[in-house]
TIDOBA-235046 format. One line per 3 residues: number of its first residue (from 1); their letters; for each residue x, y, z negated of C-alpha. Coordinates in nm, 2 decimals. Layout:
NUM> A> X:Y:Z ~ ...
This chain:
1> XXX> 18.31:7.99:-10.61 ~ 18.13:8.27:-10.43 ~ 17.77:8.31:-10.57
4> XXX> 17.52:8.41:-10.28 ~ 17.39:8.74:-10.33 ~ 17.03:8.65:-10.37
7> XXX> 17.15:8.46:-10.65 ~ 17.34:8.74:-10.82 ~ 17.05:8.96:-10.78
10> XXX> 16.79:8.75:-10.97 ~ 16.84:8.92:-11.30 ~ 16.79:9.26:-11.13
13> XXX> 16.48:9.13:-10.94 ~ 16.33:8.98:-11.26 ~ 16.40:9.32:-11.44
16> XXX> 16.25:9.53:-11.17 ~ 15.93:9.30:-11.13 ~ 15.89:9.38:-11.50
19> XXX> 15.95:9.73:-11.45 ~ 15.70:9.74:-11.17 ~ 15.46:9.54:-11.38
22> XXX> 15.49:9.77:-11.70 ~ 15.43:10.10:-11.47 ~ 15.12:9.94:-11.32
25> XXX> 14.97:9.87:-11.66 ~ 15.10:10.15:-11.89 ~ 15.21:10.43:-11.67
28> XXX> 15.00:10.73:-11.60 ~ 14.92:10.74:-11.26 ~ 14.96:11.10:-11.11
31> XXX> 14.85:11.22:-10.79 ~ 15.13:11.35:-10.59 ~ 15.10:11.41:-10.21
34> XXX> 15.35:11.22:-10.01 ~ 15.50:11.40:-9.72 ~ 15.66:11.13:-9.46
37> XXX> 15.91:11.30:-9.24 ~ 15.98:11.12:-8.92 ~ 16.28:11.20:-8.68
40> XXX> 16.18:11.07:-8.35 ~ 16.16:11.11:-7.99 ~ 15.98:11.04:-7.65
43> XXX> 16.11:10.69:-7.59 ~ 16.07:10.57:-7.96 ~ 15.69:10.67:-7.92
46> XXX> 15.56:10.31:-7.93 ~ 15.74:10.23:-8.25 ~ 15.65:10.57:-8.41
49> XXX> 15.29:10.53:-8.32 ~ 15.30:10.16:-8.48 ~ 15.42:10.29:-8.79
52> XXX> 15.18:10.57:-8.82 ~ 14.90:10.33:-8.75 ~ 15.02:10.10:-9.02
55> XXX> 15.01:10.41:-9.26 ~ 14.66:10.51:-9.17 ~ 14.57:10.15:-9.24
58> XXX> 14.71:10.14:-9.61 ~ 14.69:10.50:-9.73 ~ 14.36:10.43:-9.90
61> XXX> 14.35:10.69:-10.19 ~ 14.68:10.82:-10.16 ~ 14.73:11.16:-10.01
64> XXX> 14.95:11.13:-9.73 ~ 15.09:11.42:-9.48 ~ 15.27:11.34:-9.17
67> XXX> 15.58:11.55:-9.06 ~ 15.74:11.46:-8.73 ~ 16.07:11.64:-8.61
70> XXX> 16.06:11.59:-8.26 ~ 16.41:11.55:-8.09 ~ 16.44:11.86:-7.88
73> XXX> 16.68:11.67:-7.61 ~ 16.39:11.42:-7.56 ~ 16.08:11.57:-7.71
76> XXX> 15.74:11.39:-7.77 ~ 15.53:11.46:-7.46 ~ 15.19:11.63:-7.49
79> XXX> 15.02:11.31:-7.45 ~ 15.20:11.14:-7.70 ~ 15.14:11.44:-7.96
82> XXX> 14.76:11.40:-7.88 ~ 14.77:11.02:-7.96 ~ 14.92:11.08:-8.29
85> XXX> 14.68:11.38:-8.39 ~ 14.37:11.13:-8.30 ~ 14.51:10.91:-8.63
88> XXX> 14.64:11.21:-8.81 ~ 14.47:11.53:-8.73 ~ 14.68:11.74:-8.98
91> XXX> 15.01:11.59:-8.86 ~ 15.29:11.85:-8.78 ~ 15.49:11.80:-8.49
94> XXX> 15.80:12.03:-8.49 ~ 16.07:12.06:-8.21 ~ 16.40:12.01:-8.40
97> XXX> 16.76:11.94:-8.32 ~ 16.88:11.58:-8.26 ~ 16.89:11.43:-8.65
100> XXX> 16.94:11.07:-8.64 ~ 17.17:11.06:-8.92 ~ 17.54:11.04:-8.79
103> XXX> 17.77:11.32:-8.88 ~ 17.77:11.63:-9.11 ~ 17.60:11.84:-8.87
106> XXX> 17.30:11.61:-8.83 ~ 17.27:11.55:-9.19 ~ 17.26:11.88:-9.29
109> XXX> 16.99:11.91:-9.00 ~ 16.79:11.65:-9.17 ~ 16.81:11.82:-9.51
112> XXX> 16.69:12.16:-9.36 ~ 16.40:11.95:-9.25 ~ 16.35:11.83:-9.60
115> XXX> 16.37:12.19:-9.73 ~ 16.11:12.31:-9.48 ~ 15.88:12.05:-9.59
118> XXX> 15.94:12.11:-9.95 ~ 15.85:12.46:-9.91 ~ 15.49:12.37:-9.87
121> XXX> 15.48:12.11:-10.14 ~ 15.45:12.10:-10.52 ~ 15.75:12.02:-10.73
124> XXX> 15.61:11.67:-10.82 ~ 15.51:11.60:-10.50 ~ 15.76:11.34:-10.28
127> XXX> 15.91:11.36:-9.96 ~ 16.01:11.06:-9.78 ~ 16.26:10.99:-9.47
130> XXX> 16.07:10.71:-9.25 ~ 16.22:10.56:-8.97 ~ 16.00:10.51:-8.65
133> XXX> 16.10:10.15:-8.68 ~ 15.94:10.09:-9.00 ~ 15.57:9.98:-9.05
136> XXX> 15.39:9.92:-9.39 ~ 15.19:9.63:-9.51 ~ 15.06:9.76:-9.81
139> XXX> 15.05:10.07:-10.06 ~ 15.22:9.93:-10.36 ~ 15.52:10.14:-10.34
142> XXX> 15.32:10.49:-10.32 ~ 15.16:10.32:-10.63 ~ 15.46:10.26:-10.83
145> XXX> 15.63:10.58:-10.73 ~ 15.30:10.78:-10.83 ~ 15.37:10.67:-11.19
148> XXX> 15.75:10.67:-11.22 ~ 15.99:10.95:-11.34 ~ 16.27:10.90:-11.06
151> XXX> 16.41:11.17:-10.85 ~ 16.52:10.93:-10.59 ~ 16.36:10.60:-10.51
154> XXX> 16.48:10.36:-10.24 ~ 16.58:10.00:-10.18 ~ 16.93:9.88:-10.19
157> XXX> 16.90:9.50:-10.21 ~ 17.02:9.40:-9.84 ~ 17.36:9.57:-9.94
160> XXX> 17.36:9.45:-10.30 ~ 17.23:9.80:-10.43 ~ 17.54:9.98:-10.34
163> XXX> 17.31:10.29:-10.25 ~ 16.95:10.35:-10.13 ~ 16.96:10.21:-9.77
166> XXX> 16.82:10.38:-9.50 ~ 16.46:10.33:-9.32 ~ 16.27:10.45:-9.59
169> XXX> 16.35:10.62:-9.93 ~ 16.15:10.89:-10.13 ~ 16.28:11.23:-10.30
172> XXX> 16.07:11.43:-10.56 ~ 16.04:11.76:-10.41 ~ 16.21:11.92:-10.74
175> XXX> 16.50:11.71:-10.64 ~ 16.50:11.81:-10.28 ~ 16.51:12.17:-10.38
178> XXX> 16.80:12.11:-10.60 ~ 17.02:11.95:-10.34 ~ 16.91:12.21:-10.09
181> XXX> 17.02:12.48:-10.32 ~ 17.34:12.30:-10.36 ~ 17.40:12.28:-9.97
184> XXX> 17.31:12.65:-9.93 ~ 17.64:12.75:-10.11 ~ 17.86:12.45:-10.04
187> XXX> 17.90:12.27:-9.71 ~ 17.84:11.89:-9.70 ~ 18.21:11.81:-9.63
190> XXX> 18.31:11.99:-9.94 ~ 18.03:11.87:-10.14 ~ 18.09:11.50:-10.05
193> XXX> 18.44:11.52:-9.93 ~ 18.49:11.11:-9.96 ~ 18.17:11.03:-9.78
196> XXX> 18.26:10.74:-9.58 ~ 18.08:10.66:-9.33 ~ 17.92:10.99:-9.27
199> XXX> 17.54:10.86:-9.26 ~ 17.23:11.03:-9.39 ~ 17.13:10.74:-9.66
202> XXX> 17.46:10.73:-9.81 ~ 17.50:11.11:-9.82 ~ 17.13:11.11:-9.96
205> XXX> 17.23:10.87:-10.24 ~ 17.57:11.02:-10.32 ~ 17.40:11.39:-10.34
208> XXX> 17.15:11.27:-10.58 ~ 17.41:11.07:-10.79 ~ 17.65:11.38:-10.81
211> XXX> 17.37:11.60:-10.94 ~ 17.28:11.36:-11.18 ~ 16.95:11.25:-11.06
214> XXX> 16.74:10.97:-11.18 ~ 16.79:10.69:-10.91 ~ 16.54:10.40:-10.90
217> XXX> 16.64:10.12:-10.67 ~ 16.36:9.85:-10.62 ~ 16.29:9.58:-10.39
220> XXX> 16.00:9.70:-10.16 ~ 16.16:9.73:-9.80 ~ 16.21:9.38:-9.61
223> XXX> 16.42:9.32:-9.30 ~ 16.41:9.11:-9.00 ~ 16.62:8.81:-9.10
226> XXX> 16.41:8.79:-9.43 ~ 16.06:8.81:-9.23 ~ 16.21:8.52:-9.00
229> XXX> 16.30:8.31:-9.29 ~ 15.95:8.35:-9.44 ~ 15.78:8.25:-9.14
232> XXX> 15.60:8.58:-9.10 ~ 15.41:8.79:-9.36 ~ 15.25:8.58:-9.62
235> XXX> 15.11:8.63:-9.97 ~ 15.49:8.62:-10.09 ~ 15.59:8.88:-9.86
238> XXX> 15.29:9.10:-9.95 ~ 15.38:9.06:-10.32 ~ 15.72:9.15:-10.29
241> XXX> 15.74:9.41:-10.02 ~ 15.56:9.73:-9.88 ~ 15.72:9.77:-9.55
244> XXX> 15.95:9.61:-9.29 ~ 16.25:9.79:-9.14 ~ 16.31:9.65:-8.77
247> XXX> 16.67:9.75:-8.77 ~ 16.77:9.56:-8.47 ~ 16.85:9.61:-8.11
250> XXX> 16.53:9.43:-7.98 ~ 16.26:9.66:-8.16 ~ 15.97:9.50:-7.95
253> XXX> 16.00:9.22:-8.20 ~ 15.86:9.51:-8.44 ~ 15.52:9.54:-8.21
256> XXX> 15.50:9.17:-8.18 ~ 15.50:9.12:-8.56 ~ 15.27:9.41:-8.62
259> XXX> 15.03:9.28:-8.37 ~ 15.04:8.90:-8.51 ~ 15.09:8.95:-8.89
262> XXX> 14.91:9.27:-8.96 ~ 14.64:9.30:-8.68 ~ 14.60:8.91:-8.68
265> XXX> 14.61:8.91:-8.27 ~ 14.30:9.11:-8.28 ~ 14.21:9.38:-8.07
268> XXX> 14.24:9.72:-8.23 ~ 14.13:10.00:-8.00 ~ 14.31:10.27:-8.15
271> XXX> 14.63:10.08:-8.13 ~ 14.64:9.84:-7.82 ~ 14.44:10.11:-7.61
274> XXX> 14.75:10.37:-7.71 ~ 15.05:10.13:-7.70 ~ 14.94:9.96:-7.38
277> XXX> 14.84:10.27:-7.20 ~ 15.00:10.37:-6.88 ~ 15.02:10.70:-7.01
280> XXX> 15.24:10.61:-7.32 ~ 15.60:10.61:-7.26 ~ 15.69:10.25:-7.26
283> XX> 16.00:10.17:-7.46 ~ 16.30:9.91:-7.35
């Protein structure tokens, strides 16, 4: 009889909840800065802005810096950049080659962006890859990471923990520097000759594993099917997860969920006036 993945994951889930609880109780919280790296473009602006707006709401006492690598082929407009700077005045927006994460060239470009970010950070700070179609509902993952000793922190529950899945994952800066050093002397195809498929999240996991890094996979990223089954963002969802990854074709559902479950259908000028402004690029 085939055992459903959700049932098979119960022991791992219980263990990780205990780990998270112990970290909260006994772990010494450090004060790292989190550098959140987005690779985005003009047509994805509304999703990107939704993600940034959610981060502004939950960051509280967490030091967060925003780094946006704007697709050179479809760069963010000046108006879109101004909207971003209204909520994150110190955000850096850098023109960058297309780096969506498919193929060796794009993955190497992503790691060049990580290294550029690492050069301005401390060894125990963290660099996160955050997709534009991810919004945050609380800051629990930041609190847990600030107390842990792992080099790579990600969520793999939707793929039975085979690797840290894309959407959102965190690298300690010292780990970024080690991997970047390896990539400076050996090309990615030679470093990971058996990588298949050639995608950025699997590459990140395999690079960390190859270099013997400490990897912590924990539940913190929800997916659309789970959100639908839960009936929205309720107390259980808010306890179990920290963000939601709308990895789906109809990404308008991301905006609908954020407005319904996070903003509670209340008018929020620094969100609605931007998302629904005729000057803002509307996305399909």
